C-alpha positions in Angstrom: 13.8 20.6 -8.4 11.3 18.6 -6.5 11.5 14.8 -7.1 8.4 12.9 -8.0 7.0 10.4 -5.6 7.1 6.8 -7.0 4.5 5.6 -4.5 1.3 7.3 -3.2 0.0 6.2 0.2 -3.6 7.1 0.6 -5.9 6.5 3.5 -9.5 7.2 4.2 -9.0 8.9 7.6 -6.2 10.4 9.7 -6.9 7.7 12.3 -5.4 5.2 9.7 -2.0 7.0 9.9 -0.5 4.9 12.7 -1.0 1.8 10.5 -0.1 3.3 7.2 3.1 4.9 8.6 4.5 1.4 8.5 4.5 1.6 4.7 6.1 5.0 4.9 8.9 3.7 7.1 9.7 0.8 4.8 9.6 2.9 1.6 11.9 5.4 3.3 14.3 2.8 4.4 14.7 1.8 0.7 15.1 5.4 -0.4 11.8 5.4 -2.3 10.0 8.7 -2.6 6.4 8.7 -1.5 3.6 11.1 -0.9 0.9 10.6 1.7 -2.7 11.8 1.4 -6.0 11.5 3.3 -8.9 11.0 0.9 -12.3 9.5 1.5 -14.2 7.5 -1.1 -17.4 8.5 0.7 -16.8 12.0 2.1 -14.6 13.4 -0.7 -15.2 11.3 -3.8 -14.4 14.1 -6.3 -11.0 14.5 -4.7 -10.4 10.8 -4.9 -11.3 10.7 -8.6 -9.1 13.8 -9.3 -6.2 12.2 -7.4 -6.5 8.9 -9.3 -6.8 10.5 -12.7 -3.7 12.7 -12.1 -1.4 10.3 -10.4 0.3 8.9 -13.5 1.1 12.3 -14.9 2.6 13.2 -11.5 5.0 10.2 -11.8 3.3 7.9 -9.3 3.9 4.3 -10.2 2.0 2.5 -7.5 -0.8 3.5 -5.1 -1.2 2.0 -1.6 -4.7 2.6 -0.3 -5.8 1.9 3.3 -9.4 2.1 4.5 -11.6 0.6 7.1 -15.2 -0.5 7.3 -16.8 -0.2 3.9 -13.3 0.3 2.6 -14.1 1.4 -0.9 -11.1 3.7 -1.3 -8.7 1.3 -3.1 -11.5 0.1 -5.5 -12.6 3.7 -6.3 -9.0 4.7 -7.0 -8.5 1.5 -9.2 -11.6 2.4 -11.2 -10.0 5.7 -12.3 -6.4 4.7 -13.1 -4.3 2.0 -14.7 -1.6 2.3 -12.0 -1.3 -0.8 -9.8 -3.3 -0.3 -6.6 -2.5 -2.2 -3.4 -5.3 -2.2 -0.8 -4.7 -2.4 3.0 -7.8 -3.3 5.0 -7.9 -1.4 8.3 -8.9 -3.2 11.6 -12.3 -2.1 12.8 -13.8 -2.4 16.3 -16.9 -4.1 15.3 -15.7 -6.9 12.9 -11.9 -6.7 13.5 -11.2 -5.7 9.9 -13.0 -8.6 8.2 -15.5 -6.1 6.8 -12.6 -4.0 5.5 -10.9 -7.1 4.0 -14.1 -8.2 2.2 -14.7 -4.7 0.9 -11.2 -4.4 -0.4 -10.7 -7.8 -1.9 -14.1 -8.3 -3.7 -13.5 -6.2 -6.8 -15.4 -6.8 -10.0 -13.6 -8.1 -13.1 -11.6 -5.4 -14.8 -10.9 -3.4 -11.6 -8.1 -5.2 -9.8 -6.8 -4.3 -6.3 -4.0 -6.3 -4.9 -5.1 -6.9 -1.3 -2.8 -7.6 1.6 -3.6 -8.6 5.2 -5.4 -6.5 7.7 -3.6 -3.7 9.7 0.1 -3.0 10.3 1.3 -6.3 8.7 -0.7 -5.4 5.7 0.8 -1.9 5.5 4.3 -3.4 5.7 3.4 -6.1 3.1 2.0 -3.4 0.8 5.2 -1.5 0.9 7.2 -4.7 0.2 4.9 -5.5 -2.7 5.4 -2.0 -4.0 9.2 -2.3 -3.7 9.0 -5.7 -5.5 7.1 -4.0 -8.4 9.6 -1.1 -8.5 12.5 -3.6 -8.4 11.5 -4.8 -11.9 13.1 -1.6 -13.2 15.5 -0.7 -10.4 18.5 -2.9 -9.7 19.3 -1.0 -6.4 15.9 -2.0 -5.0 16.2 -5.5 -6.4 19.6 -6.0 -4.6 18.2 -4.5 -1.3 15.2 -6.8 -1.4 17.4 -9.8 -2.0 19.3 -8.9 1.2 15.9 -8.4 3.0 14.8 -11.9 2.0 18.1 -13.5 3.0 17.7 -11.7 6.4 14.3 -13.3 6.8 15.7 -16.7 6.2 18.6 -16.2 8.5 16.3 -15.0 11.3 14.4 -18.3 11.1 17.7 -20.3 11.0 19.0 -18.6 14.1 15.9 -19.6 16.0 16.5 -23.2 15.1 20.2 -23.1 16.2 19.2 -21.8 19.7 17.4 -25.1 20.6 
């Protein structure tokens, strides 16, 4: 029996894969099943709509969507589902990702997209946010995240002790 993916990672282009793979790595480390798709809000809008409308029935609980430039992917997905959507703005050559950030974060009332920072840090934070949402109903993930947070604090403390 094939297990359902709890998280869908979607990106607008295969050039976004090096960034979005950071989310895949973190989810994998926590044993969370995910699926990865390349869908474009502008080049394959029907596929995006179909994906968003079918995601809940497939067992997806959270969608992480990364896109650059006009970066409408997360918003288009959010307009077609009630599943939480986390947007990851991609860095761009021209505007260093500020364009992507503004496109992802400026959603109209009623179509929320949780937006994280630009690039690899954003992909990591999107995975952590997804894990935190999943931890509301999964004690195993909750305990693992508690250990992760303690590890963050310890790494800061160790730096202070070295001085």
